[in-house]
N, C-alpha and C positions, 0 to 999 in steps of 0.2 A: 243530394237532396235538392240542390238548386235546379238541376236539370228536370227533376220531377215537377217542381213548382212551375217551371216555364212551360212544360207540356200541359199541365192542368190549366194554365192561364190562356191557352190558345182559344178555347170556345168563348171565353169571356171577351177576348179581343175581337173575335169574329162577330160576336153578337153586337158589340158596340159599333162596329163598322156597318152592320146591317141596320141598326137603329138610325145611324146617320143618314143612310140612303133613304130609309122610310121618311124621315123628317124632311129631307130635301124634296122628295117626290110629293109629299103632302103640301109643302109650301108652294111648289110649282103647280099644284092642282092636277097632277097626273093621276092621282088615285081617287078621282071623283066618282068613278063607276063602281058601285058596290060589288058587282060580279067580278070585275077585274081585281078589285081589292082583295076579295076572298081567294082568288087564284094566286095572287102575289103573296098573300100571307101563308098559304099552303106551301108554296115554294120556299119561302123563308124558313118555315118550320122544318121542311125536309133538309134544307141546307144546314140548319143548326143541329139536327139529329145526326147528319153525316159527320159534322165536326165532332160531336160527342162520341160517335163510333170510332173516329180516328184517335181521339184521346184514349179511349179504352184500349184500342189496339196498341198504341204507343206505351201505355202503362203495362200492358201484358208483356211486351217485348223488353221493357226496361226492368221489370221485376225479375225476369229470368236471369 
């Protein structure tokens, strides 16, 4: 069960790291361009969805 919880926590950890990067970029003023911001957010969403897919795959392999 502990292993399963660690696998489920991966996207949460990843998202927290991504949020830290966003905050740092905003503080530095690098995300001032709205078009660049939209592209950046789309990439982050894709990254998060990829992490969620990884967790689903890990769960499927763990349940077997």
